Structure formats: C-alpha cells, structure tokens
C-alpha distance (Angstrom), angle and dihedral (degrees) to the residues before:
residue distance angle dihedral
X1 . . .
X2 3.86 . .
X3 3.76 101.8 .
X4 3.78 94.8 -162.5
X5 3.76 91.7 59.1
X6 3.79 95.8 35.5
X7 3.76 120.5 110.8
X8 3.84 90.0 -159.2
X9 3.84 92.6 58.0
X10 3.77 88.7 56.3
X11 3.75 93.2 58.2
X12 3.72 114.8 88.7
X13 3.72 94.9 159.9
X14 3.78 141.2 4.6
X15 3.84 87.6 -94.7
X16 3.82 88.1 67.6
X17 3.86 89.7 47.9
X18 3.79 90.9 53.9
X19 3.81 90.2 57.7
X20 3.88 90.5 67.7
X21 3.74 127.4 88.9
X22 3.82 119.5 -107.2
X23 3.79 89.6 -109.5
X24 3.77 90.5 57.8
X25 3.85 90.8 60.6
X26 3.77 88.9 75.4
X27 3.73 91.5 62.2
X28 3.82 92.3 41.3
X29 3.75 90.4 53.9
X30 3.85 92.1 50.7
X31 3.82 92.3 48.6
X32 3.89 91.7 46.9
X33 3.76 91.8 51.1
X34 3.82 90.4 49.5
X35 3.73 92.6 46.1
X36 3.85 90.7 53.7
X37 3.84 90.1 49.9
X38 3.83 91.9 48.4
X39 3.79 93.4 52.8
X40 3.80 103.0 37.2
X41 3.78 95.0 47.4
X42 3.81 86.8 68.9
X43 3.78 100.5 25.1
X44 3.78 103.8 47.0
X45 3.78 120.4 -137.2
X46 3.80 143.0 121.1
X47 3.76 105.5 -32.8
X48 3.79 121.1 163.8
X49 3.82 97.7 47.5
X50 3.78 94.3 55.8
X51 3.80 92.7 46.6
X52 3.77 89.1 53.7
X53 3.87 94.4 59.8
X54 3.80 99.5 41.5
X55 3.85 95.6 114.1
X56 3.82 91.2 40.5
X57 3.75 91.4 52.4
X58 3.71 91.8 51.2
X59 3.76 94.2 46.8
X60 3.78 93.4 47.9
X61 3.72 95.3 52.3
X62 3.83 90.3 43.0
X63 3.82 94.6 53.0
X64 3.78 103.2 34.0
X65 3.79 126.2 61.3
X66 3.75 99.1 -120.4
X67 2.99 133.6 -145.7
X68 3.91 89.6 25.5
X69 3.77 87.1 49.3
X70 3.72 110.7 56.3
X71 3.78 128.3 -127.5
X72 3.78 120.4 -173.6
X73 3.86 119.4 -165.1
X74 3.74 116.2 -150.5
X75 3.00 119.4 -146.4
X76 3.80 91.0 20.5
X77 3.79 96.0 -139.9
X78 3.77 85.6 80.9
X79 3.78 89.6 69.1
X80 3.83 106.0 81.1
X81 3.87 91.9 104.2
X82 3.79 88.7 46.7
X83 3.80 89.5 54.8
X84 3.80 92.8 48.6
X85 3.79 92.9 51.6
X86 3.84 94.2 45.8
X87 3.79 101.5 64.8
X88 3.81 100.2 -76.4
X89 3.77 101.0 96.3
X90 3.81 94.2 109.6
X91 3.82 90.0 46.6
X92 3.77 95.4 47.7
X93 3.79 92.5 96.1
X94 3.96 87.1 65.5
X95 3.85 90.4 55.6
X96 3.82 110.0 140.7
X97 3.77 91.4 -4.2
X98 3.80 123.0 127.6
X99 3.83 107.2 -78.0
X100 3.81 90.0 -0.2
X101 3.75 129.9 111.2
X102 3.83 118.6 -60.6
X103 3.77 123.5 -104.2
X104 3.83 90.3 -129.9
X105 3.84 132.9 51.4
X106 3.78 109.2 -80.9
X107 3.80 122.2 -173.5
X108 3.82 92.9 -147.9
X109 3.81 91.3 55.3
X110 3.86 101.5 54.6
X111 3.77 138.7 2.8
X112 3.85 86.1 -131.9
X113 3.86 90.1 64.6
X114 3.75 97.3 85.8
X115 3.77 95.8 -177.6
X116 3.81 137.1 3.7
X117 3.78 108.8 -108.2
X118 3.87 111.9 176.7
X119 3.84 90.7 130.9
X120 3.82 118.5 53.6
X121 3.71 136.6 -111.6
X122 3.82 99.5 29.7
X123 3.78 99.1 106.4
X124 3.79 102.1 88.9
X125 3.86 93.3 49.7
X126 3.78 90.9 47.4
X127 3.81 93.1 45.4
X128 3.78 91.2 49.2
X129 3.82 89.5 54.4
X130 3.78 90.9 50.5
X131 3.77 92.2 47.4
X132 3.75 93.6 49.9
X133 3.79 91.7 48.6
X134 3.79 90.3 50.5
X135 3.76 90.7 53.3
X136 3.77 93.2 46.8
X137 3.85 89.5 50.1
X138 3.76 93.6 47.3
X139 3.82 92.5 -116.4
X140 3.83 122.1 152.2
X141 3.80 92.0 -142.0
X142 3.82 126.0 149.9
X143 3.82 117.6 -140.9
X144 3.81 121.7 -161.9
X145 3.80 128.7 -173.5
X146 3.73 115.3 -163.5
X147 3.80 107.8 -162.6
X148 3.74 124.5 179.7
X149 3.77 148.6 114.2
X150 3.81 92.0 84.4
X151 3.86 93.9 -49.1
X152 3.83 93.2 123.3
X153 3.84 90.4 70.0
X154 3.84 94.3 71.0
X155 3.72 120.1 96.0
X156 3.81 95.4 -125.7
X157 3.80 89.4 64.4
X158 3.83 90.1 61.2
X159 3.76 92.9 42.7
X160 3.81 87.0 57.7
X161 3.83 92.8 45.0
X162 3.78 90.0 49.6
X163 3.81 95.0 55.7
X164 3.79 95.0 37.1
X165 3.80 92.3 55.3
X166 3.82 90.9 47.8
X167 3.83 94.5 46.2
X168 3.77 93.1 48.6
X169 3.86 89.3 -142.4
X170 3.77 119.3 170.4
X171 3.77 99.0 -102.4
X172 3.76 133.5 142.5
X173 3.82 118.6 -151.2
X174 3.80 115.6 -166.7
X175 3.82 112.3 -160.5
X176 3.77 105.7 -153.1
X177 3.78 97.3 -158.2
X178 3.82 109.8 -165.9
X179 3.83 94.4 144.3
X180 3.76 94.2 -125.2
X181 3.83 141.4 78.8
X182 3.84 108.5 -175.1
X183 3.81 89.8 -50.8
X184 3.81 120.8 26.1
X185 3.78 115.8 -65.9
X186 3.77 117.2 -100.9
X187 3.76 137.4 -162.3
X188 3.79 141.3 47.7
X189 3.81 94.9 -57.9
X190 3.77 89.4 60.6
X191 3.82 89.8 54.1
X192 3.75 92.4 46.3
X193 3.77 93.2 52.1
X194 3.77 90.7 44.9
X195 3.87 89.5 54.0
X196 3.85 88.9 54.7
X197 3.70 97.4 46.0
X198 3.76 96.7 44.0
X199 3.75 102.0 40.0
X200 3.84 102.0 115.7
X201 3.75 92.0 -173.2
X202 3.80 94.9 53.9
X203 3.81 95.4 41.6
X204 3.87 91.8 46.7
X205 3.78 89.5 50.3
X206 3.70 95.1 47.3
X207 3.80 91.5 52.0
X208 3.77 92.0 49.5
X209 3.78 92.5 51.6
X210 3.75 92.7 54.9
X211 3.79 96.2 40.8
X212 3.78 89.0 51.5
X213 3.82 96.6 46.8
X214 3.80 97.6 38.3
X215 3.74 135.9 -96.6
X216 3.78 112.7 -47.6
X217 3.75 110.1 -103.9
X218 3.74 95.4 29.2
X219 3.79 97.1 67.5
X220 3.71 130.5 81.5
X221 3.79 126.2 -94.3
X222 3.81 94.6 -105.3
X223 3.81 92.2 52.0
X224 3.73 91.2 45.2
X225 3.75 90.2 51.9
X226 3.77 91.7 48.9
X227 3.84 91.6 50.6
X228 3.68 91.5 49.1
X229 3.85 92.9 50.9
X230 3.76 91.7 47.5
X231 3.74 93.0 49.9
X232 3.83 94.6 45.1
X233 3.82 90.2 47.8
X234 3.77 94.6 54.6
X235 3.83 97.2 39.4
X236 3.74 94.6 78.4
X237 3.79 93.1 42.3
X238 3.75 97.6 47.9
X239 3.78 95.2 39.6
X240 3.81 92.7 39.6
X241 3.82 90.1 -130.5
X242 3.71 139.4 67.1
X243 3.82 120.8 -100.4
X244 3.79 109.7 -92.6
X245 3.83 95.2 -150.6
X246 3.81 95.9 44.9
X247 3.74 85.2 50.5
X248 3.86 86.7 61.6
X249 3.82 90.3 51.6
X250 3.84 94.5 -99.3
X251 3.72 119.6 136.7
X252 3.81 102.7 -124.7
X253 3.80 122.2 -146.3
X254 3.71 127.6 179.0
X255 2.91 156.2 -38.3
X256 3.74 93.3 -125.9
X257 3.81 135.0 166.6
X258 3.83 105.7 -87.9
X259 3.82 91.0 -161.2
X260 3.77 97.8 59.2
X261 3.80 99.4 91.4
X262 3.83 95.9 -177.1
X263 3.77 92.2 51.8
X264 3.83 91.0 45.1
X265 3.78 91.5 54.7
X266 3.75 91.2 50.6
X267 3.78 93.9 49.0
X268 3.80 92.9 45.9
X269 3.75 91.5 50.8
X270 3.78 87.6 54.3
X271 3.81 93.8 48.3
X272 3.80 90.7 51.4
X273 3.78 89.0 68.9
X274 3.81 95.2 50.3
X275 3.75 115.2 86.2
X276 3.76 128.5 -145.0
X277 3.85 131.4 34.9
X278 3.83 113.4 -25.6
X279 3.81 132.9 176.7
X280 3.77 123.3 -157.2
X281 3.72 114.5 -162.4
X282 3.85 110.6 -149.1
X283 3.78 123.7 -173.5
X284 3.82 112.1 -147.0
X285 3.76 138.6 164.7
X286 3.76 118.2 -125.9
X287 3.77 109.5 -126.6
X288 3.87 91.0 18.0
X289 3.78 112.6 -176.5
X290 3.76 97.6 20.4
X291 3.77 108.9 86.7
X292 3.76 98.1 -152.4
X293 3.73 92.6 47.6
X294 3.77 91.0 52.0
X295 3.80 91.6 48.8
X296 3.86 98.2 45.6
X297 3.85 104.3 26.4
X298 3.84 97.0 166.1
X299 3.77 93.1 55.7
X300 3.81 93.1 43.6
X301 3.83 93.3 49.6
X302 3.75 86.3 93.6
X303 3.76 105.1 -11.7
X304 3.85 105.0 172.5
X305 3.77 115.3 -134.1
X306 3.81 117.5 -13.8
X307 3.73 140.6 171.1
X308 3.82 106.4 -99.0
X309 3.79 93.6 -155.7
X310 3.86 97.8 50.1
X311 3.75 102.7 19.1
X312 3.78 90.7 -127.5
X313 3.77 112.2 155.2
X314 3.79 110.8 -124.1
X315 3.78 102.0 -141.5
X316 3.84 103.7 -160.7
X317 3.87 94.8 175.0
X318 3.74 118.3 119.7
X319 3.79 106.3 -105.8
X320 3.75 90.1 -152.8
X321 3.83 95.9 61.8
X322 3.76 119.0 105.6
X323 3.79 120.2 -102.4
X324 3.72 119.3 -72.6
X325 3.78 120.9 -109.1
X326 3.79 87.8 -106.6
X327 3.80 92.0 55.8
X328 3.78 90.4 46.8
X329 3.80 90.3 53.7
X330 3.79 93.8 47.6
X331 3.78 94.5 49.8
X332 3.79 93.7 41.5
X333 3.80 98.9 49.4
X334 3.86 89.6 52.0
X335 3.82 90.4 50.3
X336 3.90 90.7 48.6
X337 3.81 91.3 46.0
X338 3.81 89.5 53.9
X339 3.88 86.6 54.1
X340 3.75 98.6 41.2
X341 3.80 119.1 36.1
X342 3.82 92.9 -163.3
X343 3.84 91.9 68.8
X344 3.83 116.7 105.2
X345 3.74 130.4 176.4
X346 3.83 124.2 -134.9
X347 3.84 129.4 -176.5
X348 3.84 133.5 166.3
X349 3.77 101.1 -129.4
X350 3.77 97.1 -46.6
X351 3.84 107.5 100.1
X352 3.84 95.5 131.4
X353 3.87 97.2 38.7
X354 3.83 91.0 48.5
X355 3.86 93.7 38.6
X356 3.75 90.2 -127.1
X357 3.91 81.1 128.6
X358 3.76 87.3 79.9
X359 3.86 91.6 67.3
X360 3.79 91.6 35.0
X361 3.84 90.8 62.7
X362 3.76 92.9 54.7
X363 3.83 100.5 30.8
X364 3.79 107.1 27.6
X365 3.80 92.9 159.7
X366 3.83 91.1 58.2
X367 3.80 99.2 46.5
X368 3.73 125.5 72.0
X369 3.77 130.5 -164.1
X370 3.79 100.3 -168.7
X371 3.79 96.9 -176.1
X372 3.76 126.2 -117.0
X373 3.77 93.3 -29.0
X374 3.75 113.4 113.5
X375 3.84 96.0 166.6
X376 3.82 89.1 54.4
X377 3.79 90.8 45.7
X378 3.81 91.9 57.4
X379 3.84 95.7 46.0
X380 3.80 93.3 41.0
X381 3.82 85.7 55.4
X382 3.76 90.1 49.0
X383 3.77 90.7 53.0
X384 3.77 90.0 51.3
X385 3.81 90.5 50.7
X386 3.75 93.1 53.2
X387 3.76 87.7 63.6
X388 3.77 96.8 51.2
X389 3.81 98.6 -93.5
X390 3.76 120.4 131.8
X391 3.81 107.8 -136.0
X392 3.77 120.3 -163.4
X393 3.79 101.4 -155.3
X394 3.74 107.3 -162.6
X395 3.86 113.1 -162.7
X396 3.76 131.6 156.2
X397 3.83 109.9 -105.7
X398 3.80 90.2 -121.3
X399 3.79 90.6 54.4
X400 3.79 99.2 45.6
X401 3.78 85.3 69.9
X402 3.81 85.7 73.6
X403 3.85 91.3 60.6
X404 3.78 100.5 40.5
X405 3.83 94.7 122.8
X406 3.78 89.9 52.2
X407 3.77 91.3 51.0
X408 3.74 90.2 53.0
X409 3.88 101.7 36.9
X410 3.71 104.6 30.4
X411 3.81 100.7 31.9
X412 3.77 115.3 21.4
X413 3.83 99.8 32.7
X414 3.79 89.0 55.0
X415 3.85 91.6 40.4
X416 3.79 93.0 -128.9
X417 3.78 122.8 175.5
X418 3.76 100.6 -112.8
X419 3.78 118.4 148.2
X420 3.88 111.7 -146.7
X421 3.80 112.4 -158.1
X422 3.80 102.6 -167.8
X423 3.72 107.6 -160.1
X424 3.84 123.8 -165.0
X425 3.83 92.5 30.3
X426 3.88 112.6 173.1
X427 3.77 124.6 10.1
X428 3.78 111.8 -7.3
X429 3.81 98.8 -171.5
X430 3.77 127.8 -136.0
X431 3.83 97.4 19.6
X432 3.80 86.5 69.4
X433 3.76 135.6 -172.3
X434 3.80 98.4 -4.9
X435 3.82 92.5 54.3
X436 3.88 105.7 36.1
X437 3.70 109.1 116.4
X438 3.87 103.7 -149.2
X439 3.81 104.1 123.1
X440 3.78 100.6 66.4
X441 3.82 98.6 84.8
X442 3.80 91.5 52.5
X443 3.83 97.0 44.6
X444 3.80 97.3 36.6
X445 3.84 95.0 50.8
X446 3.86 90.6 54.5
X447 3.82 91.7 62.2
X448 3.80 117.7 93.5
X449 3.82 116.6 -122.7
X450 3.77 91.3 20.5
X451 3.81 120.8 127.4
X452 3.81 108.2 -153.6
X453 3.85 117.4 -162.9
X454 3.80 140.2 163.7
X455 3.79 126.4 -168.3
X456 3.78 123.6 -137.3
X457 3.82 93.5 -145.7
X458 3.75 143.8 -3.1
X459 3.76 94.2 -82.6
X460 3.89 90.1 57.7
X461 3.72 91.6 46.4
X462 3.79 88.6 56.4
X463 3.77 94.1 49.9
X464 3.77 93.9 45.2
X465 3.81 88.9 52.7
X466 3.81 87.7 51.8
X467 3.75 93.4 46.7
X468 3.89 92.7 48.9
X469 3.87 93.4 62.1
X470 3.79 94.5 51.0
X471 3.77 115.2 119.2
X472 3.77 92.7 -122.6
X473 3.90 90.4 64.6
X474 3.76 101.4 63.3
X475 3.80 93.7 154.6
X476 3.85 136.6 82.3
X477 3.83 110.2 -61.9
X478 3.87 122.2 -168.9
X479 3.77 123.3 -163.4
X480 3.77 116.9 -178.3
X481 3.75 126.5 -170.5
X482 3.80 136.6 167.1
X483 3.75 133.3 -110.3
X484 3.79 111.5 -92.5
X485 3.78 144.3 22.6
X486 3.81 119.3 14.9
X487 3.88 90.6 -154.8
X488 3.80 98.1 -141.2
X489 3.81 120.5 98.5
X490 3.89 90.7 -171.4
X491 3.81 93.8 57.7
X492 3.83 92.4 128.3
X493 3.82 97.1 68.8
X494 3.89 117.7 133.3
X495 3.75 112.9 -68.6
X496 3.80 116.2 -88.8
X497 3.82 125.5 -169.8
X498 3.79 116.5 -121.0
X499 3.80 110.2 -150.1
X500 3.80 107.0 -121.3
X501 3.82 112.8 -110.2
X502 3.82 95.3 20.8
X503 3.76 129.8 121.1
X504 3.79 129.4 -169.8
X505 3.80 134.7 -126.3
X506 3.78 110.6 -119.0
X507 3.83 98.0 178.7
X508 3.81 137.3 -6.0
X509 3.84 123.5 -126.7
X510 3.78 143.0 155.8
X511 3.76 108.9 -144.0
X512 3.80 104.9 60.5
X513 3.82 140.6 -11.9
X514 3.80 123.9 -125.9
X515 3.85 116.4 -162.7
X516 3.80 114.2 -167.1
X517 3.75 134.8 177.8
X518 3.75 126.4 -157.2
X519 3.75 129.0 -19.0
X520 3.83 97.4 -15.1
X521 3.83 86.4 72.7
X522 3.74 84.6 82.2
X523 3.90 90.4 60.0
X524 3.78 85.4 53.4
X525 3.80 94.0 52.9
X526 3.82 89.6 49.1
X527 3.77 90.0 50.1
X528 3.75 90.3 50.8
X529 3.80 91.7 61.4
X530 3.76 89.7 57.3
X531 3.86 94.8 43.2
X532 3.76 93.4 48.3
X533 3.86 89.4 59.2
X534 3.82 86.7 53.5
X535 3.78 92.5 50.9
X536 3.78 96.9 -109.3
X537 3.77 114.2 148.0
X538 3.80 109.2 -147.6
X539 3.87 127.4 176.8
X540 3.83 111.0 -149.9
X541 3.77 128.6 -164.6
X542 3.74 127.6 -173.5
X543 3.86 99.1 -147.6
X544 3.80 97.2 -169.6
X545 3.81 94.0 -173.0
X546 3.82 129.4 66.3
X547 3.84 88.6 -179.2
X548 2.95 121.5 56.4
X549 3.79 93.5 21.8
X550 3.82 120.7 -147.4
X551 3.74 96.2 -107.9
X552 3.88 91.9 179.1
X553 3.83 89.4 63.0
X554 3.79 92.4 43.7
X555 3.82 92.9 51.3
X556 3.77 88.1 50.6
X557 3.81 94.3 48.1
X558 3.88 96.0 45.7
X559 3.87 91.4 48.5
X560 3.80 91.2 49.6
X561 3.80 105.6 36.9
X562 3.80 138.0 41.8
X563 3.77 93.7 -172.5
X564 3.87 117.2 62.0
X565 3.79 133.9 168.1
X566 3.75 123.9 -160.1
X567 3.92 120.9 -160.6
X568 3.74 126.8 -166.9
X569 3.81 138.4 149.5
X570 3.79 91.5 -132.2
X571 3.80 137.3 84.6
X572 3.75 112.5 -62.3
X573 3.83 92.3 -144.9
X574 3.83 104.5 85.8
X575 3.88 93.3 -11.1
X576 3.73 134.8 122.5
X577 3.79 94.0 -64.6
X578 3.84 91.1 52.3
X579 3.83 87.2 53.5
X580 3.74 90.5 56.5
X581 3.81 92.2 47.9
X582 3.84 89.1 49.8
X583 3.82 89.5 52.2
X584 3.82 89.1 49.6
X585 3.79 93.0 51.3
X586 3.79 95.0 42.3
X587 3.78 92.0 53.1
X588 3.78 99.7 43.3
X589 3.81 98.6 -111.8
X590 3.77 126.1 145.2
X591 3.82 124.1 -152.2
X592 3.76 142.8 133.5
X593 3.82 104.8 -98.5
X594 3.79 119.3 -170.8
X595 3.84 116.0 -169.9
X596 3.77 121.7 -152.7
X597 3.81 118.9 -167.4
X598 3.82 143.1 84.2
X599 3.84 111.7 -14.9
X600 3.76 124.8 -133.9
X601 3.82 99.5 -80.7
X602 3.75 140.8 72.4
X603 3.78 106.6 -86.8
X604 3.79 113.4 -140.3
X605 3.90 129.8 -142.9
X606 3.70 132.9 -64.5
X607 3.81 135.9 106.1
X608 3.80 117.1 -42.9
X609 3.80 89.3 -113.1
X610 3.85 93.0 52.0
X611 3.78 91.7 48.8
X612 3.79 96.5 45.4
X613 3.85 87.4 51.8
X614 3.82 90.5 49.2
X615 3.80 91.2 51.5
X616 3.79 92.3 48.2
X617 3.84 106.6 -124.2
X618 3.85 98.0 103.7
X619 3.79 119.9 116.8
X620 3.85 93.0 -91.2
X621 3.81 93.2 51.2
X622 3.84 91.0 48.5
X623 3.87 90.2 51.2
X624 3.84 91.0 47.8
X625 3.83 92.6 48.8
X626 3.85 92.7 50.6
X627 3.79 90.8 48.5
X628 3.82 90.6 49.7
X629 3.77 97.0 48.4
X630 3.73 98.7 40.5
X631 3.84 95.9 45.4
X632 3.78 89.4 45.1
X633 3.84 88.3 56.2
X634 3.85 90.9 47.8
X635 3.85 94.4 52.2
X636 3.84 96.1 39.7
C-alpha cells in the first residue's frame, strides 16, 4: 500500500475520517481491509470477524461523533478496524504482543474503547447503562452496541434487550449477522434470523413499500408512519411469525447489506434521528474480501500466520511434538464414549477449539454445542446427570466464571455427576487478561462435593478423564488443563484409574520439598536437572488434586522438611498453595512455605512463556527460589 496516496494513512482519528465524502468511504474500506490482511498475516490474531465488519466500522465512525458517542464492539475481536481508525494504526503491528496493544477493546487503552469486551454478549447491557446515564445527565449522546459473531445467543444479550425495550432508552443495537461464531451458529435463533434474511417474499415486499413511498429519511412523518405500519403488518404474515425484536419493544430495521458502506451511512444517519430502542439487522460475511477466509471461516477465525497472496496457512508448529491437551481430550472422550454409552459431550460454542468436534463427527447425537451459553451448558449438563447420564461439560476456564452460580447451585449442591473439563487453564497467551484461566483452582476448591484435579501431562489427563466416569465417583469432578502441548508421546496407553485425592512422588530429596499441581510440574522437573548439577537435593511431588488434598503426602512433607515451595498456574490467593498453608495451620506444623503462581493482578497479553516468566513460576524462577531458600537455611 502506497502510504503517500492512501486515504487510510491520512486518518489519525475519526475526525479525519469525517472530513471525507461518502464516496471516499468505499476506498477507505478497501484500504482498511487490506491493511488488516497485511498485518495479521504476519502477526497472528482474530482475522475473519474484523474483516466482516470493515464497512460497518467505517460507517459508524463516519456517522457518529466518537468518542463522545459510544460504540461497543461485542465480541471484541471484531474491533481491529475500529482500533486502526482510532489512532492505533501505527501500533497495530504490536497487537496481542507482550507490552503491545490488546487484541480486544480496552478502556484504559483508548477513549474510543467505550467498554472492555473480551467475553461475549455484554454490549447491550453496558450500552443501556450508558444510555440511561446520558439521559439522567441531560447529555445528547448516542450509544451503539454492535453484537455479532454468535454473541446474540447468550442469555445476557436478551436480558439487556428486555430491559432496554421496557425502559425506552435511546439505544441502537446493530446485529452483525454472519451466521457463525468460531464454529457455525446453532439453535432456534439462528433459524429465526435465517428465515428473516432469506425470505424473498418479505424482502421483496419491503423494498417495494419503500420504493413506492419514497426513500426513507426524505419522506414526511405521516408517510414514514404509514410505511412502518404496512411493513410491520405484513412481517408476521409473510414470515409466518411475529418479529422477536419488535415484540421486545425494539424498532426493527433490516436486514440490510452490511458491506454497502454508502447505504450503511445513509441508514445510520436516519436512525440517529429516531428516538428509543432500535435494532438494525446487518447481513455480513465473516472473512469478507479474503477468499480463503470466506471459504473456511472456522480456520480463519484466528488462523495463525498465513500467506496473504495464496491464503495458505503457515503452520509453524513442530510436527514431532506430542499431542496438545485439547487433542488428548478429544480423542479420549470419544474412546470413553465408545466404552460407556452414558457419556455425553457438551460445549458452549467451542467444539473445534476444545476438540469435542472429534466425538461430534462420530456421535452427533451424543455431543451438544449449545452456543455461547455457559450457564445453560452447566444446567443442561446437570439435567442430563439427574437421569443417569455422565456429561463431560467442556468449557474454557475463563468462561466457566460466567456459570459459577450454576456450578454451585445446580450441580454441586445436588451432588450431581457432571465432569467439568476446564480447557485453557492458566495463562493462555496473546488473548490476554480477559481469557486467562487462573481463577478456577481457587473457586472450584471452595465448593463442597467438588473434586478438583489438574494433570501434569496428556497421559494423566487421559487417566483423570477415565477415573471421572467411574461409578464410584458420582459427584462433580473438575479437570483443568492448559492450552498447548501435553508433553507425553505415549498418552494413549491403556486406561489406569487414579485414586482421587492422591499425588505421586516424582523424585526424592533432602534439602527442600516442591509440591506442584498440573502442567507446571514440568517446569519443576526441568529445574531439578539444573539443581542436581549444583548439588541441591529436592523432593518433588505432583499433587494432582487441589480438593481433596493428599493429606498423607502433606503429613510426610511437613514432618520431613521446614522449607517447602508450591508451584501452580493459578491465582495464589486462595489457590493450591493456600490450601497447603491451610493444612499446615490446621495440623500445627511450622515451615517456611514459598508459593509460586499468578500474583494478585490481572496479567496482560504476550506469549505463554513471557507471561509465565513475568509471574515467576518458570524453570528459572523455580531454580532461583530453591537456591535462595536452601542457602538461607545453610547460612542461618
């Protein structure tokens, strides 16, 4: 792209954009789309969703007076074009990199980011709050919620619609209907929107009404009212159903082409003058303008590096590495389901990311993608469990937070046999603070009846999954594991039961004990190789369970050692290390206990390695801590 001739490179803020003519917006949109392609092909991130809203992004910032007017992007991975147009074009190459800009809208990053939206379906509720505040303060402020990429399937979106329609607040909801989240959308809402968008009879009638009565915005109020009444009257007849959104007191407009930037600006200008709650239904294509992304929308949601000319994905992963934890999960649950016909698989919109898609292909009737609806996923699993089924509810650790009440009230309180497979536990990397999964050990271990476990490798994940479905464990069972490599190439050995509440001795020593849980145990084993050469004698246990704890191991350790280190990839406050200290206090032991894990702040984005090092539980940090504690004891 020739920056001297580029319109985009002369836009430092939306104010510059608004100096252009409407015709110029077509060129700006093309340049913005190409700029996103040029950067993301080398600096991986969310790709297809942002390409799909390029024209909508340009039109919104052209029509509305941002940042005074508020635009909320939901889910936030749609917002790359928004970031480029709002003063972050030259920083966009640092997107999702350590110390760079965030991959999601972030209030502390820019005044144009009206609300942080790393998790989906929050925009309507937040926008309503802003609209009500503006009204109470006497401000003439427009508030727009752009909701798409499957986010409308979550219950919170409808809770927001319900109140917004009742309150009659001046709010515009734009439904970015691209028929897909990461995987294709599911459920009755998808079918409903498809009926609206594909009804040739209704769309042909709507166009004739407006063509006959004059272009919307140029006609008088009486004619506009007549047109609206005619259209509303025929919607239910032609579509054989009432309009869901109008039933919630929203004025519904659309569906319209979300890639016609000039028409979008015209419609948005019209909608600015209409008070009250409004919904504009835009039809878009995820990955628009990049052929391979349009053809394979799931793969190009967040494709990694790719060749921008051919669309070829540049897989830089080492082919010789063992399977990821996700692949081990996917293959293991299929194997278990073949053995036990009561096993079912559930996920909220993440079949590919979690690898539940492996079972889904062979057993579609026993696997359920419930859409972006974590609360429903948990209670649906609970309902299955009441009837003797064994649901494996696979939810990313960051997202299970959204269903914590259901975990307690609907599952644990009733002591139902639901197996929670918490994917992406710990530090996930470039997605950053909204997606790290480091609270689950702390909040899961505080729940009565809940078994809380974490495997050190893929083989242990497989055996924990096998153990969880045994008849003797008819209670909630949580297995959490990180994003990435499971480290064992022999993961597919015959199943072996792991006795609940038992750890294992990895190596004996006499100077200090290290108690680890989950994947960070591998950092400890790497540290041991260094420490052995330096003549440090370290006893290492893989504890495997945060609840119930292996009290036999803990009694042994506290009787033998007065220096102990705990290592986890979870929050230190209330986590596994806290459980060990609680045991020490409850049983009258005294020792110096150093806890390594996630500190008391929201960790930002970067590679997993960079963030683990920042948090201080990487191999080097473990080595350093052992040296400090042992040498301190020698010199004391």
